C-alpha positions as CSV (number, residue, x, y, z in Angstrom):
1,M,-64.1,16.2,-31.3
2,N,-61.2,19.2,-32.6
3,A,-61.9,18.5,-36.0
4,L,-65.7,18.9,-35.9
5,L,-65.4,22.4,-33.7
6,E,-63.2,23.5,-36.3
7,K,-65.8,22.3,-39.2
8,I,-68.2,24.6,-37.2
9,E,-65.9,27.6,-36.3
10,S,-66.1,28.1,-40.3
11,V,-69.8,28.5,-39.7
12,V,-70.1,30.9,-36.5
13,G,-67.0,32.3,-36.3
14,R,-63.7,31.2,-33.6
15,A,-64.9,33.5,-31.4
16,Q,-68.7,31.7,-31.5
17,V,-67.8,28.6,-30.0
18,L,-66.7,28.5,-26.5
19,R,-63.8,25.9,-25.3
20,G,-62.0,25.3,-21.9
21,E,-62.1,27.9,-19.2
22,D,-65.1,29.2,-21.2
23,V,-67.6,26.2,-20.8
24,T,-66.9,25.7,-17.0
25,A,-66.9,29.3,-16.0
26,R,-71.2,27.9,-17.3
27,R,-73.4,26.8,-14.6
28,M,-75.1,23.8,-15.1
29,D,-78.5,25.4,-14.3
30,W,-79.8,27.7,-11.8
31,I,-81.3,25.5,-9.0
32,S,-78.0,23.4,-8.7
33,G,-74.7,26.4,-9.9
34,A,-73.0,23.1,-10.7
35,P,-70.1,24.4,-13.7
36,C,-71.2,23.4,-17.0
37,R,-69.5,19.8,-18.0
38,A,-69.4,20.1,-21.5
39,G,-67.0,19.5,-24.7
40,A,-67.8,23.1,-26.5
41,I,-70.5,26.1,-25.9
42,V,-71.4,27.1,-29.8
43,R,-73.3,29.9,-30.1
44,P,-75.6,30.1,-33.2
45,A,-77.1,33.2,-33.6
46,S,-79.7,32.0,-37.0
47,T,-81.6,29.4,-38.0
48,A,-79.6,28.5,-40.9
49,E,-76.2,28.5,-38.8
50,L,-77.7,25.6,-36.4
51,A,-79.0,23.5,-39.6
52,D,-75.4,23.6,-40.8
53,I,-74.5,23.1,-37.6
54,M,-76.7,19.7,-36.7
55,A,-76.1,19.2,-39.9
56,L,-71.7,18.2,-39.1
57,C,-72.9,17.2,-35.9
58,H,-75.1,14.9,-37.4
59,E,-71.9,13.6,-39.7
60,A,-70.3,13.3,-37.2
61,H,-72.7,11.2,-34.9
62,Q,-71.9,14.3,-32.7
63,P,-74.7,14.5,-29.2
64,V,-75.6,17.8,-28.9
65,V,-77.2,19.8,-25.7
66,T,-79.8,22.8,-26.0
67,H,-79.2,26.1,-23.8
68,G,-81.8,28.3,-22.9
69,G,-82.1,30.6,-19.5
70,L,-80.8,27.0,-17.6
71,T,-84.0,28.2,-14.9
72,G,-85.0,24.4,-15.6
73,L,-85.4,22.4,-11.7
74,V,-84.8,18.7,-13.8
75,H,-81.3,19.1,-14.9
76,G,-83.0,19.3,-18.5
77,A,-80.1,20.8,-19.9
78,E,-77.2,18.9,-18.4
79,A,-74.3,18.3,-21.1
80,S,-71.3,15.6,-20.0
81,S,-67.2,16.5,-21.3
82,D,-68.4,13.9,-24.7
83,E,-71.7,16.5,-25.7
84,L,-71.4,19.9,-27.1
85,V,-74.2,22.6,-25.9
86,I,-76.4,24.5,-28.7
87,S,-76.3,28.0,-27.0
88,L,-79.1,30.1,-28.5
89,E,-78.4,33.5,-26.8
90,R,-77.6,35.4,-29.1
91,M,-80.5,34.6,-31.1
92,T,-82.8,37.4,-29.3
93,T,-84.9,38.8,-31.7
94,I,-88.6,40.3,-31.7
95,E,-88.5,40.1,-35.5
96,D,-92.6,41.5,-35.9
97,L,-95.7,42.2,-34.2
98,D,-98.8,42.3,-35.7
99,P,-101.2,43.9,-33.1
100,I,-104.3,43.3,-35.8
101,G,-103.0,39.6,-36.4
102,G,-102.5,39.4,-32.0
103,T,-99.1,37.4,-32.9
104,L,-95.8,38.2,-31.6
105,T,-92.3,36.7,-34.4
106,V,-90.0,35.6,-31.8
107,Q,-86.4,33.7,-32.0
108,A,-86.1,31.8,-29.4
109,G,-83.1,32.6,-27.0
110,A,-85.7,35.9,-27.0
111,P,-85.6,36.1,-22.2
112,L,-89.9,35.8,-21.8
113,Q,-90.0,40.0,-20.3
114,A,-88.7,40.8,-23.0
115,V,-91.5,39.2,-24.8
116,Q,-94.2,40.3,-22.5
117,E,-92.6,44.2,-22.8
118,A,-92.4,44.5,-26.8
119,A,-96.0,43.3,-26.5
120,E,-97.4,46.1,-23.7
121,A,-95.5,48.7,-26.1
122,A,-97.8,47.7,-28.7
123,G,-100.9,47.8,-26.4
124,M,-100.9,44.0,-26.1
125,Q,-100.5,41.1,-24.4
126,F,-98.2,37.8,-23.6
127,A,-100.2,35.7,-22.0
128,L,-97.5,33.7,-20.3
129,D,-95.9,34.7,-16.9
130,L,-93.9,33.2,-14.8
131,G,-91.3,34.3,-12.0
132,A,-88.1,33.2,-13.9
133,R,-90.0,36.3,-16.7
134,G,-86.5,37.4,-16.3
135,S,-83.7,35.1,-16.8
136,C,-85.9,32.1,-18.5
137,T,-86.1,31.9,-22.8
138,I,-89.0,31.5,-25.3
139,G,-87.3,28.0,-26.6
140,G,-87.1,27.0,-23.2
141,N,-90.8,27.8,-22.3
142,I,-92.2,25.9,-25.3
143,A,-89.2,23.0,-25.3
144,T,-91.0,22.1,-21.3
145,N,-94.5,23.4,-22.4
146,A,-94.3,26.2,-19.3
147,G,-97.3,27.1,-16.9
148,G,-96.5,29.9,-14.3
149,V,-99.7,31.8,-12.5
150,R,-101.7,32.5,-15.1
151,V,-102.5,29.0,-16.7
152,I,-106.3,28.9,-14.5
153,R,-107.5,31.4,-17.0
154,Y,-105.0,31.8,-20.3
155,G,-103.8,27.9,-20.5
156,M,-100.4,26.4,-20.9
157,M,-97.7,27.6,-23.1
158,R,-99.2,25.5,-25.7
159,Q,-102.2,28.1,-25.6
160,Q,-99.9,30.4,-26.3
161,V,-98.0,28.9,-29.8
162,L,-99.3,29.0,-33.2
163,G,-96.3,28.0,-35.3
164,L,-92.2,27.1,-34.6
165,E,-89.5,27.0,-36.5
166,V,-87.8,24.1,-35.8
167,V,-84.0,22.2,-37.0
168,L,-84.5,18.5,-36.8
169,A,-81.0,16.6,-35.9
170,D,-80.1,15.8,-39.3
171,G,-80.5,19.7,-39.8
172,T,-83.6,19.4,-41.6
173,V,-85.0,22.7,-41.2
174,V,-89.2,22.4,-40.3
175,S,-90.5,26.3,-40.5
176,S,-94.3,25.4,-39.7
177,M,-94.7,28.9,-38.6
178,N,-98.5,29.6,-39.2
179,Y,-100.0,32.7,-38.4
180,M,-103.6,31.8,-38.1
181,L,-106.0,30.5,-35.0
182,K,-107.8,28.5,-37.6
183,N,-105.4,25.8,-39.8
184,N,-106.4,22.2,-39.7
185,A,-104.4,21.2,-42.4
186,G,-103.2,17.6,-41.6
187,Y,-101.3,17.2,-38.8
188,D,-100.2,20.1,-36.2
189,L,-96.9,19.8,-35.9
190,K,-95.5,22.4,-33.8
191,Q,-97.6,20.0,-30.9
192,L,-94.1,17.5,-31.5
193,F,-92.3,19.8,-30.2
194,I,-93.9,21.7,-27.9
195,G,-92.5,20.5,-24.1
196,S,-90.4,17.8,-25.8
197,E,-87.5,19.2,-24.2
198,G,-85.3,19.0,-26.7
199,T,-85.2,15.6,-27.5
200,L,-86.9,16.0,-30.8
201,G,-85.8,18.5,-32.4
202,I,-84.3,22.5,-31.4
203,V,-86.7,25.1,-31.6
204,T,-85.7,28.0,-33.3
205,R,-88.3,31.3,-34.2
206,A,-91.5,31.0,-32.6
207,V,-94.9,32.9,-33.8
208,L,-96.6,33.4,-30.3
209,R,-100.3,34.7,-30.1
210,L,-101.1,37.9,-28.6
211,R,-104.6,39.3,-26.6
212,P,-105.9,42.4,-25.8
213,P,-104.6,43.8,-22.3
214,E,-105.9,43.1,-18.7
215,G,-107.3,46.0,-18.3
216,A,-107.2,46.8,-14.0
217,I,-105.9,44.4,-12.3
218,H,-107.3,43.7,-8.4
219,T,-105.1,40.8,-6.0
220,A,-105.8,39.8,-2.8
221,L,-104.2,37.9,0.0
222,V,-106.9,35.8,2.4
223,A,-106.8,33.3,4.5
224,S,-109.0,30.2,4.6
225,S,-109.2,27.9,8.4
226,D,-109.4,25.1,6.2
227,F,-108.9,22.9,2.7
228,A,-112.7,22.7,2.6
229,A,-113.6,26.2,2.7
230,L,-109.9,26.8,0.7
231,T,-112.1,24.8,-2.2
232,G,-114.6,26.4,-1.7
233,L,-113.4,29.7,-2.3
234,L,-111.9,28.3,-5.6
235,Q,-115.8,27.8,-6.3
236,H,-116.8,30.7,-5.0
237,L,-114.3,32.3,-6.9
238,R,-114.8,30.8,-10.5
239,H,-118.5,31.7,-10.5
240,V,-118.4,35.2,-9.3
241,L,-115.6,36.4,-10.6
242,D,-115.8,34.1,-14.4
243,E,-113.6,34.6,-16.4
244,R,-111.7,37.4,-14.8
245,L,-110.4,35.1,-12.1
246,G,-106.3,35.3,-13.5
247,A,-104.8,33.4,-10.6
248,F,-105.2,31.0,-7.5
249,E,-102.3,31.0,-5.8
250,V,-101.9,28.7,-2.5
251,M,-99.6,28.5,0.7
252,W,-99.6,25.8,3.0
253,Q,-99.0,27.6,6.8
254,S,-95.7,26.0,6.7
255,Y,-94.2,27.9,3.9
256,Y,-96.1,31.3,4.3
257,D,-94.7,31.4,8.2
258,L,-91.1,31.0,6.9
259,L,-90.9,34.0,4.5
260,T,-92.5,36.0,6.4
261,V,-92.2,35.3,10.7
262,E,-89.3,32.9,10.7
263,S,-87.0,34.3,7.9
264,K,-88.5,37.9,8.7
265,R,-87.9,38.2,4.5
266,H,-91.4,39.9,3.9
267,A,-93.8,41.6,6.0
268,P,-96.7,39.7,7.2
269,P,-100.0,41.0,5.4
270,L,-102.3,38.5,7.4
271,P,-101.7,36.9,10.6
272,T,-99.6,33.8,11.0
273,G,-101.0,30.8,12.2
274,F,-104.2,29.9,9.8
275,P,-103.7,26.6,7.3
276,F,-104.3,28.2,4.4
277,Y,-103.3,30.8,2.4
278,A,-104.0,32.0,-1.2
279,L,-103.3,34.8,-3.3
280,I,-106.4,35.5,-5.7
281,E,-105.8,38.1,-8.8
282,S,-108.6,39.1,-11.0
283,L,-107.9,40.7,-13.7
284,G,-110.2,42.5,-16.6
285,G,-112.4,45.4,-16.8
286,K,-112.6,49.1,-16.0
287,A,-110.9,50.3,-12.8
288,T,-113.9,51.6,-10.8
289,E,-116.2,48.8,-11.6
290,S,-113.9,45.9,-11.5
291,A,-112.9,47.0,-8.1
292,H,-116.5,47.0,-6.7
293,S,-116.8,43.8,-8.5
294,F,-113.9,42.0,-6.6
295,E,-114.4,43.7,-3.3
296,T,-117.7,42.2,-3.3
297,A,-117.3,38.7,-4.0
298,I,-114.1,39.1,-1.1
299,A,-117.1,40.7,1.0
300,S,-119.1,37.6,0.1
301,A,-116.2,34.5,0.7
302,F,-116.7,36.5,4.1
303,E,-120.3,35.5,4.6
304,A,-119.9,32.5,3.3
305,G,-117.4,31.9,5.7
306,L,-114.9,30.8,2.9
307,I,-112.1,33.7,3.8
308,S,-111.4,34.2,7.4
309,D,-108.5,37.1,7.2
310,A,-107.4,39.0,3.6
311,A,-105.9,41.9,2.9
312,I,-106.5,43.5,-0.5
313,A,-103.9,45.8,-2.5
314,H,-104.6,49.1,-3.3
315,S,-101.7,50.0,-5.0
316,E,-98.9,48.4,-7.3
317,Q,-96.5,49.0,-4.2
318,Q,-98.6,46.8,-2.2
319,R,-99.3,44.1,-5.6
320,H,-96.3,43.2,-5.9
321,R,-95.0,42.5,-2.4
322,L,-98.3,39.9,-2.0
323,W,-96.3,38.1,-4.7
324,A,-92.9,38.7,-3.7
325,I,-94.0,36.4,-0.8
326,R,-95.1,34.0,-3.1
327,E,-92.6,34.2,-5.8
328,D,-89.7,34.5,-3.2
329,I,-88.5,30.6,-3.9
330,E,-85.2,31.7,-2.9
331,G,-85.7,32.4,0.1
332,V,-87.4,28.7,0.5
333,L,-84.1,27.3,-0.7
334,S,-81.4,29.1,1.2
335,H,-83.4,28.3,4.7
336,T,-84.1,24.2,3.6
337,A,-80.6,23.7,2.3
338,P,-80.1,20.5,1.5
339,Q,-83.5,20.3,-0.2
340,F,-84.9,18.4,-3.0
341,T,-87.9,19.8,-4.7
342,F,-90.5,18.7,-6.3
343,D,-93.3,19.4,-9.2
344,I,-96.5,17.6,-8.9
345,S,-100.1,17.7,-10.5
346,L,-103.0,15.8,-9.2
347,P,-106.6,16.3,-8.7
348,I,-107.4,18.9,-5.9
349,A,-110.2,17.1,-3.9
350,D,-106.9,14.7,-3.1
351,M,-104.2,17.7,-2.2
352,E,-105.3,17.9,1.6
353,S,-104.9,13.8,1.9
354,Y,-102.2,14.4,-0.5
355,V,-99.7,16.4,1.7
356,Q,-100.5,15.4,5.2
357,S,-99.5,11.7,4.9
358,L,-96.2,13.1,2.5
359,E,-96.3,15.1,6.0
360,R,-96.8,11.8,8.0
361,A,-94.6,9.7,6.0
362,V,-91.4,11.8,5.7
363,H,-91.7,13.1,9.8
364,E,-91.3,8.9,10.7
365,R,-88.2,8.9,8.7
366,W,-86.3,12.3,9.3
367,P,-88.0,13.5,12.7
368,A,-86.7,17.1,11.6
369,A,-87.5,17.8,8.3
370,R,-89.1,20.6,6.8
371,V,-92.1,19.9,4.2
372,L,-93.4,23.3,2.2
373,V,-95.8,23.3,0.0
374,F,-97.6,25.8,-2.3
375,G,-98.8,26.1,-5.8
376,H,-100.5,26.9,-8.9
377,L,-103.5,25.2,-6.8
378,G,-107.0,26.6,-8.8
379,D,-105.2,24.2,-11.5
380,G,-104.2,21.4,-9.9
381,N,-100.8,21.6,-9.3
382,L,-98.4,21.8,-6.2
383,H,-94.6,22.6,-5.5
384,I,-93.2,20.5,-2.9
385,T,-90.0,21.6,-0.7
386,I,-88.1,18.7,1.3
387,G,-85.4,19.6,3.8
388,T,-83.5,16.3,5.7
389,G,-80.4,17.8,6.7
390,Y,-79.0,15.5,3.7
391,Q,-78.6,15.3,-0.1
392,D,-77.0,12.3,-0.8
393,T,-78.0,9.8,-3.9
394,E,-79.6,7.2,-1.2
395,T,-81.5,9.8,0.5
396,R,-83.1,11.9,-2.9
397,H,-84.5,7.9,-3.7
398,A,-86.2,7.7,-0.8
399,V,-87.5,11.5,-0.4
400,E,-88.8,10.5,-4.5
401,A,-90.7,7.7,-3.8
402,L,-92.5,8.6,-0.6
403,V,-93.2,12.1,-3.4
404,Y,-94.2,10.6,-6.8
405,E,-95.3,6.8,-6.1
406,P,-99.0,7.6,-4.3
407,L,-99.5,9.7,-7.7
408,T,-100.7,6.5,-9.6
409,N,-103.7,5.7,-7.3
410,L,-104.6,8.8,-7.3
411,G,-104.0,10.0,-11.2
412,G,-101.2,12.5,-10.5
413,S,-98.3,13.2,-12.1
414,V,-94.8,13.5,-11.4
415,S,-94.2,16.7,-13.6
416,A,-97.2,19.4,-13.7
417,E,-94.9,22.4,-15.6
418,H,-90.8,21.7,-15.1
419,G,-90.9,18.9,-17.5
420,I,-88.6,14.7,-17.1
421,G,-85.2,16.2,-18.4
422,L,-83.1,13.6,-15.7
423,D,-84.3,13.5,-12.3
424,K,-87.9,12.4,-13.8
425,R,-86.8,10.3,-16.3
426,D,-86.9,6.8,-14.1
427,Y,-90.3,7.5,-12.9
428,L,-91.9,8.8,-15.8
429,Q,-93.6,5.2,-15.6
430,L,-96.3,6.3,-12.7
431,S,-97.2,8.8,-14.8
432,R,-97.6,7.2,-18.4
433,T,-99.0,4.0,-19.7
434,V,-96.9,0.8,-20.8
435,E,-98.6,2.4,-25.0
436,E,-97.7,5.8,-24.6
437,I,-94.0,5.3,-23.4
438,A,-94.1,3.3,-26.2
439,L,-95.4,6.5,-28.7
440,M,-92.8,8.3,-27.4
441,R,-90.1,5.7,-28.6
442,T,-91.0,5.7,-32.1
443,L,-91.2,9.4,-32.5
444,K,-87.8,9.6,-31.0
445,Q,-86.2,7.0,-32.6
446,A,-88.0,8.2,-36.2
447,L,-86.8,12.5,-35.4
448,D,-83.3,11.4,-34.3
449,P,-82.4,7.8,-35.2
450,K,-79.0,8.4,-33.7
451,G,-79.9,9.7,-30.3
452,L,-78.2,13.5,-30.7
453,L,-80.4,15.0,-29.1
454,N,-80.9,16.1,-25.3
455,R,-79.8,12.5,-24.9
456,H,-80.9,10.2,-21.7
457,K,-83.3,12.5,-20.9
458,V,-87.1,11.8,-20.7
459,L,-87.5,8.9,-21.6
460,P,-86.3,5.5,-19.3
461,G,-83.6,3.0,-19.6
462,D,-82.4,4.4,-23.4
463,A,-79.5,5.4,-24.1
464,C,-81.4,7.9,-26.2
């Protein structure tokens, strides 16, 4: 590896190849905090530099792992001592913003929040939003097809990308920097790389879709007495607010109670004791008119028996306080450690029975365990935290089986928005058919025949 690193240093400079303690001082990911174990970390500043690096790695049969903001939850950025990390931390330039065409061109290492702020400064918005906005990067968002809190209105990251530039395993640069909403000239190659978790190519630049600003934002936290009322509320708001419904985030009682009364991390806007709490957001329209429309929608839901209590934010500060409860993942993790976290999707109609069955199964095996549930219910995505008091491999596998195996019969997915990585690789077959996995292998073999890119990730039982 040393001979290869010397060649790479001639491309990026000695200071941009980190070794030894400079590597282990960095963490592997956000949730574990474990040190990086890679043989070295290489920090290119451009697509051209990365292309030269990958050509050298390809010649030397050197495997690599790409690092962005390291906010993933499935060990997709884990690297071993015989692998190199390619960090895109120097590739953060916002190259161009076209408010008329509604596009923003950016390097893959730019943080999501920087892109949001650049769009806002130009009188536009970038629609993707998630709690890790200050740390996660555009390249990571693309590689994992990130979702976030506004999927119900704007869709996943896939819907925000118009064009990509990608470096393949052999150093070939595929520049598909499309700026148009309509382009049916052959295969849409960018789709190969969105959600591929760095296993097919390394995203270096992107053309992102911008949209008009949202206008007025109205937010409320409401409580529902049962799941039928909760889903009835979702349907009611879909009809009344239509496309203005921007978020429908739900917290099960155990989640809400932990972060308010039990931990005292947040003052409870509503009393505890209700089985479900929904954070609702309406986007768009003039402030006065849309506020009246939003309050009317909440009032009509009360009259229909869909809401038992509600707190409407009347200032930006109040709005942030409501969202702080929903986004306090750090609080959840600190009060349930050691724990296992899950990101799944399933039909909304099956969520209540699924969660009830899971809670029973967990408590039968670990009576003192905690099961916390919240998520983007409006788009079928639940986040589950289970703290059993143990974190050994046997317990982990037992908990994973309880969470994942029922999803097959429900037509659900073991990963809604965080990807597969290493953690879910052996469960991919629960959500994908044999034929689908075979086609994935064909794509991997075609684009990375030496298995150099993020090897061992995504595909089960595969050396690549």
